[in-house]
C-alpha positions as CSV (number, residue, x, y, z in Angstrom):
1,M,44.9,-91.6,32.2
2,R,47.4,-88.8,32.5
3,I,46.0,-85.7,34.2
4,E,47.6,-82.4,33.5
5,L,46.6,-80.0,36.4
6,E,46.7,-77.0,34.1
7,D,43.9,-78.6,32.2
8,L,41.8,-78.4,35.4
9,P,41.7,-74.7,36.1
10,K,38.9,-74.9,38.7
11,L,40.4,-77.8,40.5
12,R,41.1,-75.9,43.8
13,D,37.6,-74.4,43.9
14,I,35.8,-77.7,43.1
15,F,37.9,-79.7,45.6
16,Q,37.4,-77.2,48.4
17,K,33.6,-77.1,47.9
18,L,33.2,-80.9,47.6
19,Q,35.6,-81.6,50.5
20,S,33.6,-79.3,52.8
21,G,30.5,-81.4,52.1
22,Y,29.0,-79.0,49.6
23,H,27.0,-80.5,46.7
24,L,27.8,-78.9,43.4
25,S,24.7,-78.6,41.2
26,N,23.8,-77.2,37.8
27,E,23.1,-74.0,39.7
28,D,26.8,-73.7,40.4
29,F,27.2,-73.0,36.7
30,G,30.9,-72.6,36.2
31,L,32.2,-75.2,38.7
32,Y,29.4,-77.7,37.8
33,H,30.1,-77.5,34.0
34,E,33.8,-77.7,34.5
35,L,33.3,-80.8,36.5
36,Q,30.8,-82.2,34.1
37,D,32.9,-81.5,31.0
38,K,36.0,-83.2,32.6
39,E,34.3,-85.7,34.9
40,A,36.6,-88.6,34.1
41,Y,39.7,-86.6,34.9
42,Y,38.3,-85.2,38.1
43,E,37.0,-88.6,39.1
44,A,40.4,-90.3,38.6
45,L,42.3,-87.5,40.4
46,F,39.9,-87.5,43.4
47,R,40.0,-91.3,43.5
48,D,43.9,-91.1,43.6
49,L,43.5,-88.6,46.5
50,G,41.2,-91.1,48.4
51,Y,37.8,-89.5,47.5
52,T,34.9,-91.0,45.7
53,L,33.1,-88.5,43.4
54,K,29.5,-89.3,43.0
55,S,27.4,-87.9,40.1
56,D,23.6,-87.9,40.5
57,Q,21.5,-88.0,37.3
58,R,19.4,-85.2,38.8
59,G,22.2,-82.7,38.3
60,F,24.6,-82.7,41.1
61,Y,28.0,-84.0,42.4
62,Y,29.3,-84.7,45.8
63,F,31.9,-86.7,47.6
64,L,30.7,-90.0,49.1
65,P,31.5,-90.0,52.8
66,E,34.1,-92.4,54.0
67,M,31.7,-93.9,56.5
68,Q,28.2,-94.2,55.0
69,F,26.3,-93.9,58.3
70,A,28.4,-91.3,60.1
71,M,26.5,-88.1,60.3
72,N,27.7,-84.9,62.0
73,A,25.4,-82.8,64.1
74,T,24.6,-80.4,61.2
75,T,23.6,-83.3,58.9
76,R,21.5,-84.8,61.6
77,K,19.6,-81.5,62.1
78,M,19.1,-81.2,58.4
79,A,17.8,-84.7,58.1
80,L,15.4,-84.2,61.0
81,I,14.1,-81.0,59.3
82,M,13.6,-82.8,56.0
83,F,11.7,-85.7,57.6
84,L,9.5,-83.2,59.3
85,L,9.0,-81.2,56.2
86,V,8.0,-84.3,54.2
87,E,5.4,-85.0,56.9
88,H,4.3,-81.4,57.0
89,F,3.7,-81.2,53.3
90,A,1.9,-84.6,53.2
91,D,-0.3,-83.5,56.1
92,E,-1.2,-80.4,54.1
93,G,-2.2,-82.6,51.2
94,H,0.8,-81.8,49.0
95,D,3.1,-84.2,47.2
96,P,6.2,-83.7,49.5
97,Y,8.7,-84.3,46.6
98,A,7.0,-81.9,44.2
99,R,6.4,-79.3,47.0
100,T,10.0,-79.4,48.1
101,M,11.6,-79.3,44.7
102,K,9.3,-76.7,43.0
103,H,8.5,-74.0,45.6
104,T,10.1,-71.0,47.3
105,F,9.4,-70.8,51.0
106,D,9.1,-67.9,53.5
107,T,11.5,-69.2,56.2
108,E,10.0,-67.8,59.3
109,P,6.4,-69.1,58.9
110,L,7.6,-72.5,57.8
111,A,10.1,-72.7,60.7
112,D,7.3,-71.6,63.1
113,A,4.9,-74.2,61.8
114,L,7.4,-77.0,62.1
115,F,8.4,-76.0,65.6
116,E,4.9,-75.5,66.8
117,K,4.0,-79.0,65.7
118,H,7.2,-80.9,66.5
119,A,9.0,-78.9,69.2
120,G,9.8,-82.1,71.2
121,L,11.5,-83.8,68.3
122,L,13.3,-80.6,67.2
123,V,14.6,-79.8,70.7
124,E,15.8,-83.4,71.2
125,G,17.5,-83.1,67.8
126,G,19.4,-79.9,68.9
127,L,17.1,-77.3,67.3
128,L,16.0,-75.4,70.4
129,S,13.7,-72.9,68.8
130,A,11.9,-71.9,65.6
131,D,14.8,-69.5,65.0
132,A,17.2,-72.4,65.1
133,V,15.2,-74.2,62.5
134,A,15.1,-71.1,60.3
135,K,18.9,-70.6,60.7
136,C,19.5,-74.3,59.7
137,L,17.3,-73.7,56.6
138,L,19.0,-70.5,55.6
139,N,22.6,-71.3,56.6
140,S,23.2,-75.1,56.7
141,F,21.1,-76.1,53.8
142,A,22.3,-73.2,51.7
143,G,25.9,-73.5,52.9
144,L,26.2,-77.1,51.7
145,G,24.4,-76.5,48.4
146,F,21.0,-78.0,49.3
147,A,19.2,-74.7,49.1
148,T,19.5,-71.1,47.8
149,A,18.6,-68.4,50.3
150,V,17.6,-64.9,49.4
151,G,16.7,-62.7,52.3
152,D,14.2,-64.5,54.4
153,T,13.1,-66.9,51.6
154,F,14.7,-70.0,50.3
155,R,14.2,-72.7,47.8
156,F,15.7,-76.2,47.7
157,R,18.2,-77.1,45.0
158,P,18.5,-80.5,43.3
159,P,20.9,-82.1,45.9
160,V,18.1,-82.0,48.5
161,A,16.8,-85.1,46.6
162,R,19.4,-87.1,48.6
163,F,17.4,-86.3,51.8
164,L,14.1,-86.9,50.0
165,D,15.2,-90.3,48.8
166,V,15.9,-91.4,52.3
167,C,12.6,-89.9,53.6
168,M,10.6,-91.6,50.8
169,E,12.4,-94.9,51.3
170,L,11.8,-95.0,55.0
171,G,8.2,-93.9,54.5
172,G,7.6,-96.7,51.9
173,S,7.0,-94.3,49.0
174,D,9.0,-93.8,45.8
175,A,10.1,-90.3,44.6
176,N,6.7,-89.7,43.2
177,G,4.9,-90.3,46.5
178,E,3.5,-93.6,45.3
179,P,3.6,-96.5,47.7
180,E,6.3,-98.9,46.8
181,E,5.3,-102.4,45.6
182,T,6.2,-105.1,48.0
183,D,6.4,-108.8,47.3
184,N,3.8,-110.3,49.7
185,A,4.1,-113.9,48.4
186,A,2.7,-116.3,51.0
């Protein structure tokens, strides 16, 4: 497949976003649709550059990390917050997946509630205060395309499903909160 760079007018912007760890979703309208419309070209070009472009059916793209299990400090903090949010929503009687994907949150009360209940884990994970949790939600999640922040509120975007998938898998539930069937043949 021959790739003409002039046929990929948003290549620089798309590459810079994805290479930084950002997840392009359908909410990143122009870049997302450019990538979606010319996915095969971008995928081939990025592969030639040593990157693996992943497309998730839930409406987002990202580069697959070279080392699957290597997480930087920011990603570890984000993962910790997501695990605690899933538990928090379940404890409140909500479906964690639906609650995460369909609601807008006031950052400060949510961060305070998480820190009050899980201060030990959060401090151990490098989040030393409720303010640090709030900053992670407003800056790290939003900065990497997992959330949209407006003032002191935020809502999660489709890419956060990557974190939720891991939470649900480790918790023994599917994406709908139902226990996964296991083969208990004796």
